[in-house]
C-alpha positions in Angstrom: 38.1 47.9 -10.0 40.4 47.7 -12.8 39.6 51.2 -13.8 40.0 52.6 -10.3 43.6 51.1 -10.4 44.5 52.9 -13.6 43.1 56.0 -12.4 45.3 55.7 -9.4 48.4 55.2 -11.6 47.5 57.8 -14.1 46.6 60.4 -11.4 50.6 60.9 -11.3 49.8 63.5 -14.3 46.9 65.4 -13.2 45.9 64.9 -9.5 49.0 62.9 -7.7 47.7 63.6 -4.2 43.8 64.0 -4.6 42.9 60.8 -6.6 44.9 58.5 -4.3 43.6 60.1 -1.0 40.1 60.1 -2.1 40.5 56.1 -3.4 42.3 55.5 0.1 39.5 57.3 2.0 36.4 55.9 0.2 37.6 52.2 -1.1 36.4 49.2 0.6 38.7 46.7 -0.7 42.1 46.2 0.9 43.8 46.1 -2.6 42.6 49.5 -3.6 43.5 50.9 -0.2 47.0 49.4 -0.3 47.7 50.6 -3.9 46.3 54.0 -3.4 48.4 54.5 -0.4 51.5 53.3 -2.0 50.8 55.9 -4.9 50.3 58.5 -2.4 53.7 57.8 -0.6 55.6 57.2 -3.8 54.3 60.5 -5.2 55.4 62.3 -2.1 58.8 60.6 -2.0 59.7 61.1 -5.9 58.6 64.8 -5.3 60.9 65.1 -2.4 63.8 63.4 -4.4 63.3 65.5 -7.6 63.5 68.7 -5.5 66.5 67.8 -3.4 68.2 66.6 -6.6 67.0 70.0 -8.5 68.9 72.1 -5.6 71.8 70.0 -5.9 72.0 70.1 -9.7 73.1 73.3 -9.5 76.7 72.2 -8.1 76.2 69.3 -10.7 76.1 66.4 -8.3 72.4 66.3 -8.5 71.8 66.3 -12.4 72.3 62.3 -12.5 69.8 61.9 -9.4 67.4 64.4 -10.9 67.4 62.6 -14.3 67.0 59.1 -12.5 64.3 60.1 -9.9 62.4 62.0 -12.8 62.3 58.7 -15.2 61.3 56.7 -12.1 58.5 59.2 -11.3 57.3 58.7 -14.9 58.2 55.2 -15.9 56.5 53.5 -12.7 53.1 54.8 -13.2 53.2 53.7 -16.7 54.3 50.2 -15.6 51.4 50.2 -13.1 48.7 51.0 -15.7 50.0 48.4 -18.0 49.7 45.9 -14.8 46.5 47.2 -14.3 45.0 46.5 -17.8 46.5 42.8 -17.5 44.8 42.5 -14.3 48.2 42.0 -12.3 49.4 42.9 -9.1 51.8 46.2 -8.9 53.6 47.4 -6.3 55.6 50.7 -6.5 59.4 50.4 -6.2 60.7 50.5 -2.5 57.4 51.8 -1.2 55.6 48.5 -2.0 57.8 46.5 0.5 56.9 49.0 3.2 53.2 49.1 2.7 51.4 45.8 2.2 
């Protein structure tokens, strides 16, 4: 189970939709279903926020948001991988409070 959790978090860099979706559909454990659904929603929300910030960066207001959301999109999965290695629970920022 630890390897699957690490794979869910690491999928940010190679298959941000496919891996969490497959795990969510195939997993029997509630913990894996919860984590994969959080990751899936997190990837979508970060993609949306970065896209909107990118559009607004042309008028300079979106540039700080672009940097912040991009960093969150990179750092959160790394923290998730570290927590999975330590076998500790991890909830994605903001998304974790909605998906239990």
